[in-house]
FIDO-630623 format. One line per 5 residues: number of its first residue (from 0); their letters; for each residue x negated, y negated, z of N, C-alpha, C, O. Coordinates in steps of 0.02 Angstrom, whole numbers, plus 50000, padded with zeros to 5 digits. Each point is the difference from the previous one (the first is absolute). Example, Ala and Ser with C-alpha at 12.3 -4.5 7.8 and 13.67 -1.06 7.14 Angstrom:
0> as> 49340,50284,50390,50045,49941,50000,49955,49940,50000,49948,50001,50033 | 50070,49946,49931,49958,49941,50003,50039,49945,50037,49975,49945,50008
This chain:
0> msaae> 48754,50636,48872,50050,49974,49953,49988,49927,49987,49979,49962,50044 | 50034,50017,49894,49993,49930,49982,50060,49960,50026,50050,50029,50020 | 49944,49905,49978,50055,49956,50022,50062,50014,49958,50056,50002,50027 | 49935,50008,49908,50057,50014,49956,50033,50066,50018,50061,50007,49997 | 49899,50042,50022,50027,50066,50018,50040,49997,50065,50052,50031,50007
5> wkqkc> 49922,49930,50042,50037,49991,50063,50067,49965,49987,50051,50019,50029 | 49948,49932,49928,50062,49965,49982,50049,50048,49967,50060,50000,50017 | 49916,50041,49937,50043,50048,49966,50028,50051,50049,50058,50020,49994 | 49901,50001,50053,50023,50048,50051,50057,49971,50042,50050,50033,50012 | 49942,49904,50009,50053,49967,50040,50064,49993,49960,50054,50013,50025
10> eaews> 49940,49967,49913,50058,49990,49957,50039,50065,49990,50061,50001,50003 | 49901,50053,49985,50033,50065,49988,50028,50031,50064,50055,50026,50000 | 49906,49970,50054,50020,50034,50062,50062,49969,50030,50041,50035,50030 | 49966,49899,49963,50056,49966,50032,50053,49978,49950,50046,49963,50017 | 49948,50060,49921,50049,49984,49947,50011,49924,49994,50056,49976,50002
15> lqgap> 49889,49988,49990,50002,49927,49997,49999,49974,49929,49983,49942,49988 | 50036,50099,49964,50001,49978,49931,50047,49939,49995,50058,50003,50020 | 49917,49943,49952,50039,49940,49993,49988,49950,50055,50021,49942,49995 | 49944,50079,50058,49984,49953,50054,49936,49962,49984,49956,50028,49967 | 50038,49910,50055,49938,49962,49987,49942,50031,50039,50004,50008,50061
20> mpdsl> 49942,50008,49904,49942,50032,50031,49936,49966,49976,49967,50024,49954 | 50016,49918,50076,49943,49961,49976,49934,50036,50009,49989,50035,50049 | 49966,49955,49902,49934,50032,50003,49957,49973,50057,49951,50032,50019 | 50067,49910,50008,49960,49969,50053,50005,50037,50067,49960,49987,50045 | 50089,50058,49961,50008,50035,50064,49950,50057,50007,49978,50030,49950
25> dwkav> 50005,49986,50112,49958,50058,50016,50048,50060,50005,50029,50013,50053 | 49979,50023,49892,50051,50052,49998,49982,50061,50042,50045,50038,50020 | 49891,49973,49993,49982,50054,50047,50025,49983,50070,50026,50043,50035 | 49966,49893,49986,50024,49979,50065,50076,50005,50004,50028,50020,50052 | 50006,49962,49894,50073,50006,49998,50020,50074,50006,50047,50016,50037
30> ndakp> 49918,50027,49928,50015,50072,50003,49990,50026,50071,50041,50039,50025 | 49904,49940,50007,49986,50023,50068,50052,49975,50050,50015,50034,50049 | 50013,49907,49938,50049,49972,50046,50067,50036,49996,50039,49999,50048 | 49975,50034,49896,50062,50037,49990,50062,49960,50021,50037,50021,50044 | 49973,49920,49926,50054,49956,50024,50070,50027,49987,50048,49974,50029
35> frrnf> 49960,50076,49928,50067,50026,49985,50013,50067,50035,50049,50034,49984 | 49909,49985,50062,50009,50064,50033,49995,49995,50076,49992,50050,50034 | 50012,49889,49992,49987,49991,50071,50055,49959,50033,50032,49958,49969 | 49977,50056,50094,50040,49957,50043,49955,49944,50024,49949,50013,50031 | 50070,49925,49956,49957,49944,50019,50006,49981,50074,49959,49962,50025
40> lknps> 50090,50065,50010,50006,49985,50071,49952,50044,50041,49992,50059,49986 | 49977,49911,50063,49956,50037,50046,50042,50030,50056,50048,49969,50023 | 49933,50090,49998,50031,50032,50058,50076,50001,49994,50034,49970,50042 | 49993,50063,49908,50073,49997,49987,50044,50037,50050,50061,49992,49999 | 49909,50049,50044,50039,50039,50049,49967,49997,50068,49969,50050,50022
45> phgls> 50036,49894,50013,49963,49991,50063,50022,50047,50056,49963,50011,50048 | 50098,50017,49946,50024,50046,50052,49978,50072,49988,50015,50044,50040 | 49950,49968,49904,49978,50068,49985,50057,50046,49979,49995,50061,50010 | 50058,49911,49961,50059,50039,49981,50006,50002,49924,49971,49959,49965 | 50067,50091,50010,50011,50008,49929,50075,49998,49986,50040,50026,50039
50> kdtpp> 49979,49945,49905,50070,49999,49981,50027,50069,49983,50060,50010,49995 | 49895,50038,49995,50020,50068,49983,50020,50041,50062,50024,50056,49994 | 49965,49915,50065,50020,50032,50063,50046,49953,50037,49985,49941,50005 | 50071,50083,50021,50047,49955,50036,49965,49962,50056,49955,50027,50032 | 50065,49912,49981,49969,49962,50055,50012,50035,50066,50051,50033,50009
55> pepdv> 49903,49960,50038,50008,50034,50064,50058,49971,50040,50015,49941,49997 | 50018,50103,50040,50054,49977,50044,49970,49960,50058,49945,50016,50023 | 50090,49933,50001,49973,49960,50056,49987,50044,50061,50039,50045,50017 | 49905,49942,50015,49981,50037,50060,50029,49963,50061,49974,49949,50022 | 50081,50078,50004,50034,49969,50057,49984,50040,50063,50024,50057,50007
60> pevpt> 49936,49916,50039,49982,50038,50061,50060,50010,50046,50047,49961,49999 | 49950,50092,50041,50055,50013,50047,50005,49945,50053,50055,49982,50021 | 49888,49992,49999,49999,49945,50048,49974,49937,49965,49942,50000,49978 | 50098,49947,50015,49976,49940,49966,49938,49971,50033,49995,49998,50061 | 49959,49979,49899,49938,49973,50027,50010,49929,50026,49966,49979,50047
65> rgppr> 50080,49984,49923,50013,49931,50020,49936,49959,50005,49988,49962,50047 | 49970,50047,49903,49939,49961,49997,50013,49930,49975,50057,49981,49988 | 49890,49980,50004,50008,49932,49973,50026,50002,49929,49988,50050,49965 | 50046,49898,50012,50028,50000,49932,49945,50010,49947,49945,49974,50007 | 50072,50064,49942,49956,50010,49943,50035,49975,49938,50061,50004,49994
70> fqpdg> 49900,49969,49958,50029,49973,49939,49963,50022,49938,50017,49979,49945 | 49931,50063,50062,49962,50024,49942,49993,50076,50005,49981,50026,50053 | 50033,50010,49893,49993,50073,50001,49927,50021,50000,49956,49960,49985 | 50033,50103,50032,49933,50028,49997,49981,50011,49927,50043,50013,49958 | 49893,49982,50027,49976,50012,49932,49935,49964,49988,49981,49955,50037
75> dfsgw> 49985,50065,49910,49939,49967,49978,50018,49952,49944,50011,50021,49943 | 49993,49915,50072,50023,49951,49951,49942,49963,49967,50008,49943,49978 | 49934,50088,50019,49944,49969,49965,50018,49991,49926,50032,50043,49970 | 49948,49900,50003,50018,49983,49931,50062,49958,49996,50013,49969,49948 | 50026,50028,50105,50061,49960,50002,49990,49939,50045,49965,50003,50050
80> ktsie> 50066,49942,49931,50007,49942,50045,50068,50008,50034,50051,50003,49967 | 49949,49999,50100,50061,50015,50037,50022,49941,50042,49959,49958,50020 | 50106,50038,49995,50027,49950,50045,50064,50026,50030,50032,50045,49973 | 49988,49926,50084,50059,50022,50037,50045,49941,50012,49978,49946,50019 | 50087,50064,49969,50051,49950,50017,50050,50032,50048,50039,50043,49980
85> vlpyd> 49959,49936,50083,50047,50026,50050,50065,49961,49994,50000,49938,50004 | 50055,50097,49987,50065,49969,49990,50035,49987,50066,49991,50039,50047 | 50049,49909,49957,50036,49987,50063,50052,50053,50013,50025,50033,49954 | 49992,49976,50110,50052,50048,50018,50066,49981,49967,50017,49940,49996 | 50020,50110,49982,50067,49988,49971,50052,50011,50055,50013,50057,50020
90> tsgip> 50016,49890,50003,50051,50005,50053,50070,49984,49974,50046,49988,50039 | 49961,50011,49895,50064,49978,49970,50059,50045,50017,50057,49978,50003 | 49930,50087,50008,50055,50047,50012,50013,50014,50074,50039,50044,50016 | 49930,49918,50029,50008,50013,50071,50057,49957,50028,49997,49939,49994 | 50053,50091,50037,50055,49961,50028,49976,49955,50057,49952,50016,50035
95> egavv> 50081,49928,49972,49982,49953,50053,50009,50033,50068,50052,50031,50013 | 49899,49961,50030,50003,50028,50067,49974,50071,50006,49994,50026,50055 | 49990,50006,49890,49975,50069,50002,49930,50002,50027,49960,49954,49990 | 50023,50100,50045,49933,50010,50027,49963,50046,49953,50022,50056,49986 | 49921,49921,49989,49961,50038,49952,49935,50024,50033,49961,49959,50026
100> celpq> 50028,50106,49972,49939,50028,50030,49942,50001,49950,49943,49984,50017 | 50071,50034,49922,49948,50005,49948,50028,49974,49935,50058,50012,49983 | 49900,49953,49979,50017,49978,49933,49942,50019,49954,49942,49992,50019 | 50073,50032,49920,49944,50013,49953,49968,49934,49977,50034,49950,49989 | 49901,50052,50006,49964,49944,49972,49966,50022,49935,49961,50047,50000
105> yswfs> 50056,49918,49946,49974,50019,49935,49942,49955,49980,49992,49944,50024 | 49967,50083,49932,49944,49962,49973,49986,50022,49928,50012,50057,49982 | 49964,49896,49979,49976,50016,49932,49925,50008,50002,49964,49958,50028 | 50012,50097,49943,49928,50011,49993,49984,49992,49926,50022,50040,49958 | 49940,49909,50025,49985,49983,49930,49930,50023,49981,49953,49994,50040
110> meqlv> 50041,50032,49899,49936,50023,49973,49993,49974,49929,50047,50005,49960 | 49896,49967,50023,49991,49971,49933,49930,50012,49974,49952,50007,50039 | 50043,49994,49895,49936,50004,49965,50002,49957,49938,50053,49989,49970 | 49888,49986,50011,49993,49962,49938,49955,50039,49953,49943,50016,50017 | 50083,50001,49924,49963,50039,49951,49972,49954,49947,50037,49961,49969
115> dlkae> 49898,50042,50020,49965,49963,49948,49996,50044,49938,49961,50047,49997 | 50080,49939,49952,50006,50045,49942,49936,50003,49959,49983,50053,49975 | 49982,49891,50019,49938,50002,49961,49946,50040,50038,49961,50035,49968 | 50038,49959,50097,49952,50039,50039,50016,50075,49996,49956,50042,50011 | 50106,49975,49973,50020,50070,49995,49989,50029,49930,50016,50058,49988
120> glwde> 49957,49902,49966,49981,50026,49934,50041,49974,49942,49986,50018,49943 | 50065,49941,50070,50040,49973,49944,49968,49936,49974,49956,49972,50033 | 50065,50005,49909,49968,49943,49969,50052,49950,49976,50059,50016,49991 | 49918,49921,50000,50045,49943,49987,50045,50013,49940,50061,49990,50004 | 49909,50030,49940,50038,50008,49938,50055,50053,50008,50055,49992,49973
125> lldaf> 49930,50061,50063,50050,50053,50011,50059,49973,50041,50058,50011,49983 | 49926,49954,50072,50052,49974,50044,50042,49946,49966,50060,49996,50012 | 49909,49963,49946,50036,49943,49971,50040,50019,49937,50056,49976,49991 | 49915,50066,49966,50033,50015,49936,50037,50067,50002,50058,50004,49980 | 49909,50048,50044,50030,50067,50001,50051,50007,50057,50052,50032,49992
130> qpeiv> 49932,49938,50065,50042,50001,50059,50024,50071,50018,50059,50016,49992 | 49894,50026,50031,50019,50068,50018,50050,50000,50058,50002,49953,50040 | 50036,50100,49965,50049,50005,50054,49964,50007,50068,49950,50035,50006 | 50076,49930,50043,49974,50003,50068,50053,50035,50042,50057,49975,50005 | 49925,50082,50025,50049,50043,50034,49989,49997,50075,49945,50012,50025
135> iqdwy> 50109,49972,50011,49998,49996,50073,50042,50058,50028,50054,50014,49975 | 49920,50019,50076,50037,50054,50031,49984,50002,50075,49944,49987,50021 | 50107,50029,50019,49992,50004,50072,50051,50049,50027,50052,50011,49970 | 49933,50018,50088,50046,50047,50033,50004,49981,50074,49948,49993,50033 | 50112,49998,49992,50008,49984,50071,50047,50049,50034,50044,50030,49968
140> eesql> 49947,49977,50097,50038,50047,50040,50071,49975,50011,50010,49942,50018 | 50038,50101,49972,50069,49984,50013,50012,50006,50076,50033,50046,50023 | 49938,49907,50014,50001,50005,50073,50068,49984,50030,50016,50023,50055 | 50024,49938,49910,50068,49981,50021,50000,49964,50067,50048,50004,50038 | 49898,49960,49976,49998,49959,50060,50046,49940,49995,50023,49972,50050
145> hesiy> 49991,50008,49888,50038,49939,49987,50023,50003,49928,49975,50040,49961 | 50073,49917,50021,50023,50001,49930,49949,49970,49952,50005,50010,49940 | 49946,49953,50087,49946,49973,49958,49934,50019,50032,49982,49972,50052 | 49981,50074,49918,49938,50024,50029,49940,49993,49953,49944,50016,50019 | 50067,49961,49920,49946,49998,49950,50010,49940,49954,50056,49986,49979
150> qlhvk> 49889,49980,50006,50000,49946,49950,49936,50004,49959,49947,50016,50026 | 50059,49970,49910,49943,50000,49954,49999,49935,49961,50052,49977,49976 | 49889,49993,50017,49993,49940,49958,49933,50005,49963,49947,49998,50031 | 50056,50008,49904,49940,50005,49958,49999,49941,49952,50050,49984,49968 | 49892,49983,50027,49992,49943,49957,49941,50011,49952,49947,50022,50021
155> llgad> 50063,49961,49916,49946,49997,49951,49975,49929,49998,50038,49953,49987 | 49897,50038,50027,49972,49934,50010,49949,49982,49946,49969,50045,49970 | 50023,49891,50018,49951,49975,49953,49930,50000,50031,49990,50023,50056 | 49962,49949,49907,49930,50001,50021,49989,49959,50064,49951,50013,50036 | 50092,49939,49977,49992,49959,50061,50029,50034,50062,49996,49972,50055
160> kstvi> 50033,50088,49938,50029,50039,50054,50062,49969,50032,50026,50025,50049 | 49998,49920,49923,50059,49967,50029,50057,49993,49949,50058,49997,50020 | 49926,50000,49916,50052,49994,49949,50036,50067,49992,49969,50050,49983 | 50097,49951,50029,50039,50061,49994,50027,50006,49929,50039,49958,49978 | 49940,50093,49986,50021,50010,49931,50062,50044,49997,50044,49990,49958
165> sehta> 49960,50059,50086,50059,50043,50005,50001,50029,50071,49948,50005,50032 | 50111,50014,49992,50005,50029,50067,50060,50046,50004,50047,49996,49960 | 49950,50048,50089,50055,50047,50012,50008,50008,50075,49951,50009,50037 | 50113,49989,49986,50016,50008,50070,50051,50056,50008,50047,50005,49961 | 49944,50037,50090,50049,50052,50017,50016,49995,50074,49954,49994,50042
170> npted> 50110,50007,49974,50022,49996,50070,50060,50047,50008,50057,49976,50007 | 49932,50090,49992,50056,50047,50001,50037,50000,50067,49973,49980,50051 | 50089,50043,49946,50041,50008,50060,50011,50074,50014,50013,50039,49954 | 49980,49980,50109,50004,50071,50018,50072,50020,50018,50039,49960,50026 | 49978,50102,49958,50064,50029,50020,49990,50034,50068,49969,50053,50004
175> lstys> 50058,49917,50048,49990,50027,50068,50052,50052,50019,49998,50026,50055 | 50048,49989,49900,50053,50047,50017,49978,50073,49995,50032,50044,50030 | 49914,49970,49932,49977,50069,49991,49925,50003,50014,49962,49959,49975 | 50018,50090,50066,49929,50007,50016,49968,50051,49953,50017,50059,50003 | 49939,49918,49955,49965,50045,49955,49925,50000,50011,49967,50052,49992
180> hnwke> 50004,49890,50026,49929,49994,50018,49954,50028,49946,49963,50047,50012 | 50040,49923,49930,49956,50017,49944,49955,49941,49983,50005,49947,50031 | 49952,50064,49919,49963,49944,49971,50044,49968,49947,50034,50035,49963 | 49966,49899,50033,50037,49964,49949,49951,49964,49955,49955,49966,50023 | 50056,50041,49912,49955,49970,49951,50022,49930,49982,50059,49985,49993
185> vshvf> 49892,49971,50001,50010,49933,49973,49950,49992,49943,49941,50010,50010 | 50083,49971,49931,49954,49994,49943,50022,49943,49954,50059,49980,50000 | 49894,49996,49961,50014,49947,49951,49946,50001,49947,49942,50015,50015 | 50077,49970,49923,49952,49995,49945,50002,49928,49974,50052,49976,49977 | 49891,49990,50026,49993,49934,49970,49984,50008,49926,49953,50036,49982
190> sgygp> 50085,49932,49975,49986,50001,49928,50020,49933,49971,50043,49965,50026 | 49923,50017,49919,50015,49936,49968,49992,49941,50046,50040,49953,49998 | 49910,50049,50045,49993,49949,50052,49965,49937,49977,49999,49950,50037 | 49972,50050,49904,49968,49940,49974,49925,49999,50014,49976,50039,50041 | 49988,49916,49927,49927,49997,50008,49980,49968,50067,50039,49965,50032
195> gvryi> 49899,50048,49987,49971,49965,50057,49995,50040,50063,49970,49976,50048 | 50057,50085,49955,49998,50040,50061,49928,50024,50013,49968,50029,49956 | 50008,49959,50105,49934,50023,50019,50000,50036,50068,49954,50038,50015 | 50097,49950,50025,50003,50030,50067,50070,50027,50013,50049,49976,49970 | 49956,50073,50074,50064,50025,50024,50001,49997,50076,49955,50027,50033
200> hflhr> 50094,49939,49994,50008,49997,50072,50057,50048,50020,50057,49991,49980 | 49925,50059,50060,50047,50052,50022,50013,49990,50074,49952,50001,50040 | 50111,49990,49979,50018,49993,50071,50062,50040,50015,50050,49994,49964 | 49948,50047,50087,50061,50032,50024,50004,49994,50076,49949,49995,50034 | 50114,50005,49991,50012,49993,50071,50045,50058,50022,50048,50018,49966
205> lknkf> 49936,50010,50092,50040,50054,50027,50021,49982,50071,49960,49973,50039 | 50102,50043,49977,50028,49980,50065,49989,50055,50052,50010,50059,49986 | 49969,49920,50073,49990,50045,50057,50047,49979,50056,50024,49943,50002 | 49988,50103,50044,50044,49986,50057,49966,50021,50065,49969,50053,50004 | 50037,49904,50046,49978,50019,50067,50058,49995,50048,50030,49947,50009
210> mvefy> 49987,50110,50023,50048,50001,50055,49981,50059,50044,50019,50057,49986 | 49945,49929,50068,49970,50049,50045,49943,50036,49964,49944,50002,50025 | 50070,50027,49916,49949,50031,49958,49993,49960,49935,50042,49959,49982 | 49903,50055,49982,49987,49966,49936,50022,50045,49943,49981,50059,49998 | 50057,49914,49955,50025,50038,49943,49979,49963,49936,50027,49946,49985
215> ptlft> 49926,50081,49977,49977,49967,49939,50039,50021,49938,50037,50049,50001 | 49954,49914,49946,50019,50021,49932,49935,50009,49961,49961,49953,49993 | 50028,50107,49982,49937,50017,49968,50005,49993,49924,50055,49994,49972 | 49888,50006,49994,49998,49998,49927,49942,50043,49976,49957,50020,50038 | 50044,49994,49897,49946,50038,49969,50000,49988,49924,50049,49976,49972
220> gssvm> 49896,50040,49997,49996,50001,49927,50010,49933,49966,50026,49998,49944 | 49954,49947,50088,50004,49935,49966,49952,49999,49941,49944,50024,50005 | 50078,49949,49939,49956,49999,49942,50013,49941,49954,50057,49978,49992 | 49889,49998,49978,50002,49952,49945,49957,50029,49945,49940,50009,50008 | 50091,50007,49935,49964,50031,49945,50017,49963,49935,50052,49968,49994
225> vratk> 49903,50038,49958,50009,49970,49934,50002,50055,49949,49955,50042,49996 | 50098,49958,49963,50007,50049,49947,49971,49972,49935,50006,49941,49986 | 49962,50102,49976,49975,49980,49934,50059,49999,49950,49997,50031,49947 | 50055,49933,50073,50061,49995,49959,50016,49927,49991,50001,49961,50048 | 50011,50019,49891,50015,49930,49986,50069,49981,50026,50048,50036,49989
230> ss> 49955,49907,50045,50064,49975,50024,50043,49979,49942,49975,49978,49948 | 50091,50028,50061,50047,49977,49948,50027,49932,50017,50040,49972,49962
């Protein structure tokens, strides 16, 4: 196929009529990259779980292991930059003089990725003028370990990787009165964000608890995708 034919194929296949499509681009490479049909996040389900199947019930042994404290869940976190924040013990509700044998210790487990939009097949003119919708989606386990077990912070960044053009934060509160133990969806669509976006920084944090045994909050199906739809 000629360069013009590859360009026409991309325009038709992704319904990009009206979007800037400069002849200087290698349209075969753009077609091969499939930027409108892929999740840009690597390893979106490190625990090997699917949102289409309920999260597993915690495995509570008959005899507590009482091993050393743990603050990171099991999983293959390749592709993610991870960090741990161990939170101080909460003693606010303990009466003066009370003897405490065990207290839960909570920690935040953070995972982040930086997406290079141009490396994923998008181009300057499309991002600046057409501004396609950028769709964020995530699923976390309703572990009910605490009233706050999940946080999301996504930033659209400029070419210098530090200028924040747009951002979205989610910090839901859990209902601890009813045990349902399902996956909970968190999603957001960036639109009309303005010119200059070249990178997406995706960060989410999940809270874990250690008290004799380790109790994690799991996640699955994290995604960053771009729709061939013009932002309003």
